[in-house]
C-alpha positions in Angstrom: 128.8 149.9 126.3 125.0 150.1 125.8 122.4 153.6 126.2 120.6 154.4 129.8 117.4 154.8 130.4 116.2 158.4 130.9 118.9 160.0 128.3 121.9 159.6 130.8 123.9 158.6 128.2 125.9 155.7 127.5 126.5 152.9 130.8 130.2 152.7 131.2 130.8 147.9 131.2 132.7 147.4 134.4 135.3 145.1 132.1 136.7 148.3 129.8 138.2 151.1 130.8 136.8 154.2 129.3 137.0 157.9 130.1 134.0 159.2 132.1 132.0 161.8 130.5 132.5 165.2 129.9 130.2 166.4 133.1 131.7 163.9 135.7 133.8 165.3 138.6 136.7 162.5 138.4 137.5 163.3 134.8 140.9 165.0 135.7 141.9 162.5 137.9 141.7 159.7 135.2 143.3 161.9 132.0 146.4 162.6 134.9 146.8 158.4 135.6 146.3 158.0 131.5 149.0 160.6 131.0 151.0 159.1 133.5 151.0 155.6 132.2 151.5 156.7 128.2 154.0 159.6 129.1 155.5 159.1 132.4 155.7 155.7 133.9 155.5 153.6 130.7 158.5 155.9 128.9 160.7 155.6 131.9 160.3 151.7 132.3 161.3 151.3 128.4 165.0 151.3 127.4 166.1 154.1 125.4 165.3 153.7 121.5 168.2 153.2 119.2 169.2 154.7 116.1 168.2 152.3 113.9 164.5 152.3 115.1 161.6 152.7 112.9 158.1 153.6 113.5 155.5 150.0 114.0 153.8 151.4 110.8 157.5 151.4 109.0 158.6 148.4 110.2 157.6 146.5 106.7 160.0 149.0 105.1 163.2 148.2 107.5 164.7 146.0 104.9 165.7 148.4 101.6 164.9 145.8 99.6 161.5 145.7 100.1 161.1 149.1 98.9 160.7 149.6 95.3 160.4 153.4 93.2 160.0 153.9 89.7 163.9 154.5 89.1 165.4 152.7 87.2 163.1 153.8 83.9 163.2 151.1 81.0 163.4 153.4 77.7 162.5 152.5 74.2 164.1 155.0 72.1 163.0 153.1 68.8 159.3 153.3 69.2 158.9 149.4 70.0 156.2 148.9 73.0 156.1 152.5 75.6 158.9 154.9 75.5 159.7 154.7 79.3 158.5 152.6 81.9 159.4 151.6 85.4 161.8 148.4 85.5 158.7 146.4 87.5 156.2 147.6 84.9 158.3 146.9 82.1 159.2 142.9 83.4 155.8 142.3 84.8 154.0 143.8 81.2 156.5 141.3 79.7 156.0 138.3 81.6 151.9 138.4 81.1 152.4 137.6 77.1 154.6 134.7 78.5 152.2 131.5 78.6 154.1 129.2 80.6 157.2 130.9 82.5 156.0 130.7 86.6 159.3 130.1 88.0 160.1 133.0 85.5 156.3 135.1 87.4 157.6 134.0 91.0 161.1 135.3 90.3 160.3 138.8 88.9 161.2 140.7 92.3 164.6 138.9 92.9 165.0 139.8 88.8 164.3 143.3 89.3 166.7 143.5 92.5 169.6 142.1 90.8 169.1 144.8 88.2 169.3 147.5 90.6 172.0 146.4 92.2 174.3 146.0 89.2 172.9 149.6 87.8 176.2 151.5 89.1 175.6 154.4 87.0 174.0 157.5 88.5 171.2 158.1 85.8 173.5 158.2 82.9 171.7 155.6 80.4 173.2 152.0 79.7 172.2 149.5 77.4 169.5 146.8 79.3 170.3 143.9 78.0 173.9 143.0 79.1 172.3 143.9 82.6 169.1 142.1 81.8 171.2 139.1 81.1 173.9 138.7 83.9 171.2 139.4 86.5 169.0 136.4 84.7 171.8 134.0 84.8 172.7 135.3 88.8 169.6 134.7 89.9 169.0 130.9 87.8 172.2 130.1 89.6 171.1 131.3 93.1 167.7 129.8 93.0 169.5 126.3 92.6 166.8 124.8 91.0 166.7 121.0 89.8 168.1 120.3 86.6 164.7 120.7 84.8 164.0 123.9 87.0 166.8 125.0 85.5 166.1 124.3 81.8 162.4 125.9 82.4 163.7 129.0 83.7 166.5 129.5 81.4 164.2 129.1 78.3 161.8 131.7 80.0 164.9 133.8 80.1 165.5 133.9 76.8 161.8 134.6 75.7 161.9 137.5 78.2 165.4 138.8 76.5 163.6 139.0 73.1 160.5 141.1 74.2 163.0 144.1 74.8 165.1 145.9 72.0 168.4 146.0 71.9 168.6 149.8 72.0 166.6 149.4 75.3 167.8 151.4 77.9 167.9 152.1 81.6 167.9 154.8 83.5 168.8 155.1 86.7 167.7 158.2 89.4 170.8 160.9 89.5 171.5 164.5 89.3 171.1 164.8 85.6 168.2 162.4 85.6 166.0 164.7 83.8 168.3 166.4 81.5 168.9 162.8 80.2 165.2 161.6 80.2 164.8 165.4 78.1 167.2 164.7 75.0 166.1 160.9 74.9 162.5 162.5 74.4 163.6 164.7 71.9 165.4 162.2 70.0 162.2 159.8 70.4 159.7 162.6 69.1 162.5 164.0 65.9 163.4 159.9 65.0 159.6 160.1 63.2 160.0 163.1 61.6 163.4 162.3 60.4 162.1 159.1 58.9 159.6 161.0 57.1 161.6 163.6 55.8 164.2 161.3 54.7 161.8 159.2 52.6 160.1 162.2 51.1 163.9 163.5 50.0 164.4 159.9 48.2 161.1 160.3 46.5 162.0 164.0 45.7 165.8 162.7 44.2 164.1 160.2 42.5 162.1 162.6 40.3 165.2 165.1 39.8 167.2 162.2 38.5 164.0 161.1 36.0 164.3 165.3 35.1 168.0 165.0 34.4 167.7 161.7 32.8 165.5 163.7 30.0 167.3 166.4 29.6 170.5 164.4 29.0 168.8 162.5 26.4 168.2 166.2 24.3 172.2 166.7 24.6 173.4 167.0 20.9 175.8 164.5 22.8 173.6 162.2 24.3 173.6 160.0 20.4 177.3 160.5 19.7 179.0 156.8 19.1 180.6 157.2 22.1 177.6 157.8 24.3 175.5 155.4 22.4 178.3 152.8 23.2 178.5 153.4 26.9 174.6 153.0 27.1 175.1 149.6 24.8 177.0 148.0 26.9 179.9 145.9 25.7 177.8 142.8 24.5 175.5 145.5 22.6 178.0 147.1 20.7 179.6 144.0 19.6 176.2 143.2 17.7 175.4 147.1 16.8 178.0 149.2 15.8 177.7 152.9 17.8 178.8 154.8 14.9 176.0 153.6 12.4 173.3 153.7 15.0 174.6 157.6 15.7 174.1 158.2 12.1 170.9 157.0 11.9 169.7 158.9 15.2 171.0 162.1 14.5 170.5 164.6 16.6 168.1 165.1 19.6 164.8 166.6 17.8 161.6 168.2 18.8 162.6 169.0 22.6 164.4 172.1 24.2 167.1 171.5 26.7 167.1 172.7 29.9 169.0 175.9 30.9 172.7 175.5 32.2 171.3 177.4 35.3 168.0 174.9 36.1 
């Protein structure tokens, strides 16, 4: 189209069917013809749509295997790496750190699909390593590679297995997925605090043991022959007489024993 002189609006090209301007008289006839073509004549000429028909824009999703979701999720309870990732993101991030793994990187989608097919639980967390290894072995066999390719892919898969901790979990989508994730997140948050508390308790117990060791030395029976013999051992008591040593040391002096209540 091009603008006409005198401000009469765009000129219609004869080889391009367009609707006339609003001020044109035959507009209703053209619109009626367009409606008949799209809504009546063309619709009646086409066969009825089947139950599996999809809009053309959704044709790429006709194969369910091509549809990717965030599930299953990879959960790392031990704190190594991100706590939760989608399976596709986790496999992709792991493959990125591998230097030479072209065959594996080219088939990550196949590996992801085989893992999803092997996950039969409805949201219940399962260990990732068994599914990952079985899916990798099945994919390697299905690809039908040459012996050199099989060897390289096996090596790459073994490297991939080491990038995921043994306690890594797969959580599928199910009615109780949110509950499982909440529990796993609670354990993940509590684990470092529990570890810090255990370390603090160990220090406190060690200090208490030191205090009690000092108190034991204040006990009047600490310098008795039997107590000295148990502390010296068999070799020491054979070289030094515990009874003679006890008589030399005498009773503990210069300190007050702790009260029994403490």
